[in-house]
N, C-alpha and C positions, 0 to 999 in steps of 0.2 A: 503494500500500500503505500502510495507517495504521501508526501506532506500535504499536498493540494487535495488529495482525495479525503485524507483525515479531516482537514479543516472544512471541506465542503459538507461532510457527514456531521461535524459538530454544528455547523450552522443550520442544517435542516433539523436536527434533533433537538437543539437547545437555543436557537435563535442567533441573531446577529451579535448580540452583546457578548455571549459565551464565545462565539467564533472569534470575535476581535481579541478577546482576552487570550485565547489559544494562540492567535497569530502573533500577538505581542510577545508571549512567552517564548515561542519559537523564534523570535527575532524576524518576523515576516511582515509586520505592520506596525506603525506607530504614527501618531500625529506629530508633523513637524514641530520642533522646538525653536524654530527660527524667530527671532525677535528684532530683526532689522539689520541694517549695514553695520558691519564691526568697525571699531575705531582702534587702530594700532598706533601708539604714539611712543616716541622716543628711540626709534630705531638707531642703533649706532651707525655712524657715518661710515660708508664703504663695505658694510657686511653684505657678503654674497650668499644667495640661496640658490641651489640647483633644484629645479622642479623636474621630475621624471614623469613623462606622460602628458599630453595636452588633451586628455578626455575633460570632461566637466569638472572634475575634482582639480586636475592640474591648472586649467584655465582660471577658475575661481581663485586659487592659491596664487598664481602669478599676477593677477590683476590687483588682489589685496595686498600683496606683499609689496609690490612696486608702489602702490598708492601709499604704503607706509614708509617708503623711503629706502627700502632694500634694493640692491643690485640683483637682478634676477635673470636667470637663463633657463630655458625649457628644451628638454630633448624629447622628441616624439618619432616613434617608429613609422608611423604612416606618413603619407604625402598631404594629409589633411588634418585639421584639428576637429575635436569632437569625440573621438574614441567611439563608444557604443551608441552615442547620440547622432546617428548615422542616417542619412537619406539617400537612397539610390535612385537616380534620374536618368533619362535618357542620354546615351552617350557615355555613361560612367562604366568603368571597367573594374573588374575585381577578380583576384585569382586567390582561391582558397587552397589550403593545405591539400597536398597530392597533386598540385599543378593544375587543376581545372580552373579554366579562364572563362568569365562571363562578361559579355558586353550588353548593357542593358539597352533594349531597342524601344523604350516607351516614347511615345509622342511628347512633345513639348509641353511642360506644365504637369505632367503626370509623374508619380512617384510612388515609392514604398519606403516605410520606415522598418527596416529589419530589427531594430532595437526598441528602445523606448518609443511609444506611439501615442501616449495620453498622459496628462497631468491633473492629478486630483486638486480639487479647490484648496485642500489643506496642506499642500506642499508649498509652504509660503516662501521658502527660500528660492527655489527655482523660478517661481512666479515673479519674485521681487526682482531678480536679475532680467527677466524679460521686460518688466516694467522699466527698469532703471535704462535699459538699452533699446527702448521703443520697438520691442518684437510685438508685432500684432498677433493676437490669439483669437481663436473662434471654437465654438463648442465642438466637443467630440461627443457623438451619440452612442452611448453604452447600450442602452435599452431601447429597442424598436419593437413595439407590440405587434408590428406588422411583418416582422421578419419571422424566421422559422425556427422550430425545434424539431429535431430529426433523430429517429432511431431506425437503424435497418431491421430491427425485430419488430416494430410496432406499425400498426396500421399499413400492413403490407409495404413498409418502406416509404410511404407517402409522407413527406414533411408536413408539420401542422403549424398554423400560425401561433406565434407566441401568445397573442391575445386570446386565442381559443384555449389554449392549455391553461393559462393563467386564470381566466374567467371560470372555466369549467372546474378546475381543481379547487379553487376558492369557493365555488358554489356547491360542490358535492360535500366539501369539509363542513361548510355552514349548515347544510342539511343534516349531516350527521350529528352536528352539536345540537342543532334545533330539536332533533328527536330525542336527544338525551334529556334536554332540559323540559321538554313537554311530557315525558315520561316520569319526571319527578327524581331522576337520578341524583339530582343536586340539592334535594331538601335539606340534607344535613349541613351542607356547607354555604349555601345561597339562599337569602331570604326570597320570599314571594315577590317582593317589589323588585330585588335585583334580578331575579329570573325573568320578570316582564321586560325589564331594560335589556337583559341579555338577548332575549328573543328578538326584541326590535332591532337590536344592533346586528344580529346574525342575518335578519331579512334584508337589512340595507347592505351589509358587507358582502353577502353572497347572492343578491338579486333572487331571493326565494319569493314564491307566491304566497298567498294568504294561508295556505296550509303548510307552509315552511318546506315547500318542494322546490328542488332546482330543476326546472323544466323550460323548455322553449317558450319564450314570451318576449315582449318588447323590452321588458327590464333586463333580461339576460343578454338580447341583441344589442341593446345600448352599451353593453360591455365587450361582447365578442365580435359584434358586427352582424349584419343582415344578409340573408340569402339574396334578396332583392332590397337595395337600400331606399330610404324614403326619397322621393322626388318632387316635382312640382308640376303644376298644371294637370294635365290628363296623362301623366306619366303612371306606369303600373303601381299599384298599391305595394307598400313595405311587406316584405314576407320575412318573418323571424328566422334566424338560423337554428339549426338542431345541435344542442350541445353534445359533446362526446360522452359516452357512457362512462359512469363513474368507476366501474370495475375494469374496464379496458384501459381508462386512463391511469389508474393507479398501477396496473401491470406494465404499461408502456414505458415507465420511468422517466418521461419527459418532464415531470415535475422537478427532477433535480437541478435543472437549469435555472428555474425561476428564481433562485436565491442569489445568482450572480451579481444582479444590479443592486441588491441590498448590501452587499459587501462594502465596507467602510471605504476602500479605495476606488470603488466604482460608482459611488453615489453622486448625483448632480450636485454641483456642476463640475464637469471635466472638459479639459481644455486640450487643444493642440495648437502649436504655431502654424500661422498661415504659411503654406508653402513647403512645409517639412519640418520634422522635429530637430534637424540640425541647426535651425535658424537661431536658437537661443545660444549654443554652443558658438556658432559663427559670430554672433554679435559680441560675445566676450572675447573671442580671439582677435577680432578687429582692434580691441584696445590694447592687445599685447603682441600683436603679429611681429613686431621687431624683436621680441625675445625668444621666438620659437624657431628651432632648427628641425626640419623634417628629415626623414630618411635615417634617423640615429637609432641604431639597434643597440640597446645596452647589453653589454656581455659581463660586466664585473662592477661591483660597488664596494669600494674600500673606504675605511675610515680609520683615523687616528685621534689624538687628543687635540690636534690642531685643525683638522677639517676633513672633508670627504673628497675622494677621487674616484670618478666614474669613467670607466673604458667603454667605448662603443665603436661600432663599425658603420660605415654608410651601407644602408641595405640596397643601394643601387650599384655598389661597387663590387664587383665580383672577385677582386683581389683580397678583399676582406683585411685591408690595412687597418689596424687598430688606431684609435685616437683617444685622447684623454682630456677631461676637463676637471677642474677643481673648484671647490667652493667651501665657505665656511660651514654651511649647513645644506642638508638635503631634505627635500620632502618627496618621497617615492609613492605615485599613484598608480604604478604598474600592477595589473592584476595578479593576485596570487598563483594563478595558474600559469602565468609566465615568470613571476618573480621566483618561483620555487625551482626553476631551471637556471637561474642565475647565480653566480658566485658572489654572496653579499656578507659583508663582514658586520654581523650583529651578534648579539648574545644568543645562547642556546635557546631560552625561553622564546625569544622573537623568531628564531628559525623553526623551532617546533611549531609555533602558531602559523607561520607561513605555509608549512607543509601540512597543516591539519584540515584545511578547507577545500573539498572538491567543488567543481563547477558543474551547475546544472546544464543538461542538454535541452536544446531547443531548436526548433526549425520554423523558418517563415517563408512563404512563397507569394510572390506578387504576380498577378495574372492581368494582362491588358486585354481588353475586348473591343470589338468593332463599335459596339453601342452600349449605352447604360441600360441594358435590358431589365435590371432589377428594379429600376425606376419606371421605365416605359411600360413594361409588361406586368410587373407584381407590386408596384407602388410602394417599394422599399427604399426610404431615403435614410441612409446611415444606419447605424446599429450593427448587431451581430447575429448571425445564425449559428446554433449550436448543434452539434452532431456527434454520435458515438462512432463514426468512421475515424479512421486515424488522422485525418486532417483537423478535426476537432472543432474548428471555428472558420467561418467565412465572415469577413467584416467588410461592410460597404462604406465607401468614402463619405466622410462627414463634410464635404466640401464640393463646389461644382454642381449643385443640384440643379436638374433641368438642362444641363448642357447637352446640346444635340449631337456631340461628337463621341470620342472613345472615352473609355473609363478604365481605372485599375482597381481591383479587388485585392484584399488580402485573402488569398485563396486557401491559406493553411496557417496555423498558429498551433504548433504540436509541442508536447511535453513528454517525458517519460520514456518508456520503452519505444513507443512509436517515433520519437525523435531520433533516437539511436538508429532505428531501422532506416529512417529517411535520410539521415547523415551519411549512412553507409552508400547511398545512391549516388550517382553522378548528378550535377545540378540539373541538367535537362531532364533525366529521368524523375527528379523529384517534381519538376514542374508538369510533366506528362501524367504522373500519378494524381497530383492535386486536381488537374483537369478532369481525369477519368472519375475521381471519386465526387468532385463537385457537380459533375454532370447528373448524379443521381438525385441531386436537389434542384439543380437548374438545368434543364435539358438544354437551354440556350448555350450553354458552354460550347457544345461541340460545333455550332455553326458560326459562333461569333469570336472564338478565342484567336488571338493573334500571337502574342509573345509573352514571354514570363522570365523572371528571375527568382533565385532561391538562395537563401543564407542558412546553412547548418553551422551553429554556433561552435561546435566543437571542431570545425575545420577552419575557423577564423584565425589567422596567423597571430592577431594581436591580442587574442583572449583565450583560446583553446578552451572555450565554453562560455555560457551565458552569463551567469553570475554567481557569487559566492554562496555555496549551499551549507550555511551552518546548521549544526544540530544543537539541541540544547545542551548536551554533554560537552561538545566542543566549545561553546560559548562559555561555559562555566571554567573549562581548563585552559583556554587560550586566548579569549577575546581582550582581556585586560592587557596581556603581554604583546598582542598585536598592536594595541593602540598606543602604548606608552613610547615615549621618545627613547630611543635607544642610542645612547652617545650623542651623535649629532645628526642621527637620521630619524625620521617619522614616516609613518605610512598614512595613507588617506585613500579614500574610494568608497564606492558602495559596499565593499566587502569589510570596511571598518566602520560599519553603522548598524543600527537597528532597523534600517529601512532598506534592506538589500533589494538589488535588482531596479531601483528607482534612482532617477537623477537626484531627487532630494536627498537620499542617502549620501550620495557623492558630495553634494554641497555642504551639508551639515558636518560630515566627516572632515572635509578640507577646512572649514572655518574653525572647527575645534582644534585640530592639529596645529594650525598656523598660529592661532592664539596662544596655546600652550608653548609652542616653539619661541614666539616672540617674548613671552614672559620669562623664558629661561635666558635668552639672549640678553635681554635688557637687565637681568639680575646679575649677569656676569660682568656687564659693562662698567 
């Protein structure tokens, strides 16, 4: 059982509050503690800090440290800034481990975010950097009641509208509770007055009739939709839709997807930067671009009592000639999956921590189609379709609504064993399989698909995985040692936070590390 499966079961059995507590305990969710821009004062003149990595954590550190008066240099392995805050557009090329090269052929203006793709309203830090650097945001649609819930084992494999499952599940549960109240099962614990109020609330919540039955009516159709919608003039009269049967719905298992939009991180409002998730990172990069050196692959990190020496090679130089750079202090934001392969001079407790955290597997597939059939044929504007097929999710773009031209879907968002299976495929095979599976939900795939790209995160050279997968035991044993300043070296990134996998974790971790580093530096001055 994966941690996501466990959390999902907790949420279904005990509700959102219990699930959030469990998520926090496992280090998988937390409200941001960001309290506004930091103020670092009294930086000793001429003090140098080397930042390793130009992802969100590294960019934030470089910006804030230079603003404080430090001399900063950033080494970045890629030819771009942003790290996992990455957007793939037409013309972009990407080569994954194993040598498989992809060239994105999306039309202009279309893109896919293989890494982070949404920002919760309570991720105050990353949102504040967007505000400070004038990055426009737009709503990200998490729940669309007109999208689909799909199981290959239920209803003959035919996808069901989210609103049908939501309304009917809620209605059948309300009917069961209404029967229990009416049969005086609650006499011992609920007063007669409260029972009457409970029955009234159940009728309203579940769209029950006067007999407390959940059956086809205008009330149920106002929730789940009509077979013939109300019209005007001499148009046909409205025809209520027929609810799914309670026993079939229970056996279908589709109800398990209903809690997704209630999870703390997915509750409205959710945002995305206009034009792609990399826009915030790029806005910060523009503030520090003169500090960043690309194509710098770090091979060794050494330190002594007087400073830090980092050895690197030019990733574009086949000769592998080593270069060195020295600084008084170092903030390393390299993912632990990569850092664990680098010779680094730190204490044994920090080394143990670096090697204690495996990285989660994940795959995303972006698919371009000749037309936005999901809007034109099925009236789906944004949101997510959930399925028990390996592709797991289909996400519809939360932008460009009604555009008459082409469109790009997130055609797969995969975790766990299925992610390992997809990662083992060639990039093109992943795309083809996502199209094949998606066509069982949207037959239009087969005639409208044009091109696609895929990213299996365990084949991404700069991370070797998606995000740091802490266990409760590993956090107890290693988290404090990972986050402590070790000599003249500190670590930061989503892996050094209680909000792993999110940009907010990277922001908070970076700010915390540089504030503690600044305090140590100024105390020695």
